[in-house]
N, C-alpha and C positions, 0 to 999 in steps of 0.2 A: 640731488638724485643719485642712488648708487647704483652701479651699473658695472654689470660684469660679462666680460667678453673670454668666450671660452671655446677654442678651436686650435688647427696649426697656426701657429705663431711666429717660435722662435729657433727652430730648429734647420731651417734651410730656407732658400728664395724660392716663395711660393707664393701664387697670385691670391689663392687664399688668405695668406698672411698679410700680405700688401692690404687687402680689405678691411681686414681685423683690425691692424695698425693704425690705419689712417682714420677709420671711424673711431676708435678709442681716443686718439689725438684730440679728434674734432670735439668731441664728447667733453675732454679734459679742458679746451680750450675754452668751451661754453658754460665751464666752471661746475662741473660734476665730479662726482667722484667714481671712477674708473679701477677696477682693478682686470688683468691679463691672465688668464690660465690656459697655458699652451698645453697641448696635448699630445705635440709631437717632439716634446723635450726643448734643448736648448743649447746652442752654439753661440758664443758671444757676438761672432760678426754679423750674427743674421739677428741679433736685438739691439734696435737702436738706442743710444744712449740717454735720450728723453725720455724713453720708457722704461728704463729698467728699475725705478724706483716704483714701479706700479706693478712690478711682477710678481704673482703669488703662485706658489705650489699646488695650493687646493681652496676651493671656494668655502668662505664662511660668512655666517651671520646671514641677513635678510637684503636682497637685492630689491630695487624698482622695476629693472630691466635686466633680462637675461638675453644676452644677443649670440649667435654664432653663425659663422659661414662654415657649414660641414654637409656632408651627404646626409639623407634624410633620414636613414635609419640611426643617428645621431642625435637627431632632433631634440627628443623628449630628455635625452640625459644629460645634454650641453643647455640644456634651457631651463631646467623646472627643479635646479638643486633648491631643496626645502620647500617647495611648491610657492613659493614665493613669486611675486611680481609678473609684470607681462613677458611673456616668453616669444621672442622673434627670432626667424630663420632665413638664412640668406642659401641660395643653392645655385646652380645653374648646369643644363645641358644642353650641349650643342647640335643636336642633331633631331628634326622635327619628322614629326609621321603617326601611324595609327601604332595603338597596342604599345607604347613607350615605355620600357622598363615596367612590367606590372609588379606590385607589390609595393610600389615606392610610394605611391598616391596616399595610400591609408596614413603615412606618418604628417600627415596635415593633420591630423588629431592631437598630434602630440604638441602643438606651438598654438598660441594666438592669432599668430599673421605670419605667412610667408613672403618673402620679399624677392621676386625674381628682380634680375639687374636690367631688365629691359621688356619693350612690348613683345620681342621676339619670343626671349624664356618664358614670357607669361603663358605664349601661344601654347609653347612646348608643353608647359604643366598642366596644363586645360587639357592637351591631347593626352596628358599622363593620365587623367582623372581626379586633379585637384580641382575644385571649386572655384570659379574667378572671383566670387565675391570673399573668398579666405585669402586675397592675395591683392598686395601693392606694390606696384614698380618703383623701386628705388634705385635709381641708377648709381655706378661709380662715378667717381670724381678726382681731382687734383687737389694738391696745397700749392698755390700759386707762387708762396715764397719759394718751393723746392724747386721749380722752375727757371731758378735764376743761378747764375754762377759761369763757371767757366766752360771751356769745351775740351773733348779729347784730342790729343795731338794724334793725329793718324799720318801714314805713310803716304798716301797720296797727294798730288799736288793738282788734281784733277779741276776745273771751274765749277762743275757741277756734280756733288754727292748725292746719291741715292741711298737711302738707309732701309735695307732689310732687316727688322729687329725679330729674330727668330725665338732667341733666347734658347728655350729646351726644344730640340728638332722633331716635335712631335709629327706623326703622318698628317694629323687635321691640318695642318699649316700649309700644306700643298707647295713646298718648296720645290720641288721639281719645276711645277710651272710657272712659279716667281721666277727661277733661272731661264726656263724656256723663253719667257716673256723679255728677259733682259737681254736675252743672246739674239732675240729677233730684231730688237730694238736698236741697237748700239754696236758697232764695231769697235777697232783698235784706231779707225780715224777718226772717232767721237772722243770730244773731250769730258767724259763723263766715267763716275767710278762708282760701282756698287759696292757698298761698305756693309758687310754681313756680320750683326752682332749673334752668336750662337754657341752656344754650349757644346763642344765636339762629343758627345755620349756616341756610344758604340750603339748599334740596333740589340746587341744582346742585353746590355744594361738594362732598358727599360723598354717594355712590351708594346708601346707605342710611339717608340722613337724610330727614327731612319738614321740609318749609318751616313751623317752627314758627309764624312770626307768621300765616301764611294760614291754618293750620290753627285757630288760635285766633280769628280773626276770623271762620269759619264757624261757629264754637262760639257766639260773640257772638251773631252773626245769629238763630240757632237759640232760645239761651236767654237773652233778652234782659234779664230779670228775675232772674237767677243771683245768687247770693250774690259777696261780694267776692272777686276774684283779685288778688294781688301778684305779680309777675314778677321774680325775681332774677337778674340774668345777668351779675354781676359774679365775677373770680375770688375766691374764699376760701380761702387759706391752709389753715388748719385745717375743715375741712368740717363736723366735730363740733358747730362754734359754730351753724351755723345748725338743726342740729337740738334744740339746746336753746332755741333761738328759738320752737319750735314743741312742739303737743302729741299730734298724732296723725301716723304716716309711711304713708302710701299710695301702692300701686304696682298698676296694671292690666296690667303686665307680660304679654306673650303669653307669655315662657317666659324663664327663668333657670337658669343652670347652678349659680349658688350666693345671690346677693344680698345681696353684703357691706354694702348700706345697712341692712337688715336688722338684723343683729349690731350696727350702729353706734347707728342707734337704738335697740335694748333697752338699749345699755349708757348713752344720753344720756337714758333715763326716757321714752321716748316709747311708744305705743300702736301696734302695727302693724296695718294692714290692708292684705291681700295675698290674689292668686289661689291656689287650692288645688291647685298644680301644680308639677311641676319643682322643682330644687335645693333651693329655698328650705325643701321641706316635709322636708330632715334637720333643720332647727331651729325652723320654724314648724310649731304645731299648735293643736288647739283648746283647750290649757291654757295657751298663752303670747300667741296671737295671734288677731284676727278674721278668718277665713279667707272668702274670696268664692267663689261658686259659678260653674260654668260648663260648657263642653265643649270637646273637643280637634277643633280644624278642619285642614283642609288648609292648607300655606303659602304664601302668595303667592311666586310667583319671585323677586319683587323684594326680597324680605324675607329672604332667605337669603344668608350672606356668603361661601360659597366657591362651590358648584353646587347649582343648584336639582334638585329631583327631586317628582316626582307623589307620591310615598309620605310624604313629611314631614308632620307634624303639630306644632301648637303650639295654646296654651290660647286662649279666648276668652272673658271673665268674660262674666256675666250684668249686664248694667249696671243692670237693676231690682234684685237682689239685691245689687249693690256698692253703690247708695243706700241701700238698707235699711241694710249694714251701717254705712255712714258714718254715718249717723243715730244707730244703735244704738252707736255708737262716741263721739259726741260728747254724746247725752242719758246714757248710762252710765258716761261715763268714770272718774269715780274709783271707781266698784264693781268695774268691768273691770280696773284698774290694781291694784287690791287682790286681786282673785282670780289674777292671772295673775302677780304680784310674786316668789312664791317660785320658779316654774319659769322665769320670765325672768332671775332670780340667778344660778340654776344655768347656763343656757346662757350668759350672757355670761362667765360663769369657765371653761366648756370649749371656747370657740371664741376661743382667742388664738393671735397670731403664735407664742409661747412653743412652746406646746402642740403647733403643726405642726410647728415646727423641730424638736422631741424627736422625734415621731413620724416626721420624714425620719431622723434621725441612726438611730432604731431599726433603720433598714433598712440601713444599713452593715453 
C-alpha cells in the first residue's frame, strides 16, 4: 500500500511530528510504501536518520492512504492530493464545552475519517459539531524498542527523583500548580528531588507560554525551604533516557488530549501521578496510576490556542491532594509499583504505534 503523511514533520520538536513520524515508521515496519511531506520545512537534527530516505519535497502519483495530523482547515489540502485513496485526519483540542471553535466542524467533510486520539477528544469534537459516526478513536503509542537505553546523568543524589516533564512551558500545563504541590509535599529534610525538563522560553516568544524562570523565582520565594529541584533544559535525543533517570512521573496539567509521556513513563518503569481528568483517563486509572483530585473550572482566555470562549472548561488539581499523593507515591513506592505492575504491563502492550497503525489500516 502506498501511504502519504503530509504535516509538520522535520523542522522542530513538535508533538504532531512525533505522531506522524512514528505512525509512518510503523507503516514501514508493516511493509508499506510511505512518503513523508514536511509542511514546516527541514532541520537535520529533527529528521530521524531512518526516515530520511522516505522524505519527499512534494506529493506525487497515486496514494492508497493520505494521512495528516494537522488543524482542520488543512485537512482537505493535505489528504486529497490527486483525489486518490482514503483521506484521514488526526487532530486534538484540549478544551471542552459548548460552541467550541465554530467553523471548524465543517472540515470533517473534507476527509473520510477523523481520528481523535482519545475518547475525551471525541467528546470535544462532538460538542464542536463533528458527527460521532465520522470518527474513530485511534490512540497514540510508543515504540517499545525506543524505551530501552541508558539514563541521563543528573546532578542530584537524592534517593527518589520525581520527573516533571514540561518541555514547552505552555500555560495549559499548570506549572505553578505543579510547583506548589511539590513545595507543599517536601522540604529540605526530605531525600527527594524534582527534576524539571523544560525549554526555558520567554513569555514574549510564544503567546501561550509562561516565563518559566519568573514563575520559578516566585515559587522559590514562597517555598524557600522546599526540597531539591534540578532543571534540565538541554536537548535529549531519546527522551526516554530521562525517564530512566527518575522514579516518579508527575504532571499537574489542566488538560491533555492523550498525555503520551504517561505511556512512555509506564514503559520505562516509572510510577505515574496525574490529574483525574482528560484524555489520559483512557489508560490511567486507579489500578495503574496515582490520580489527583480537583475540579473543572472556566478556562482563562489566554490559555486557549485557537479561539477563546466563556463556555470552555479545564481542570484545576487540588494542590493539597496532589501533595498528599506525591508523598504517598514516595513513601509507598515499592508497594505501589508491585500493585500496579500487571495493569501497567498490559497498558504498555496495548498502546504501541504498530497497534495504532494497524487500527488505521483496518479502516481502509
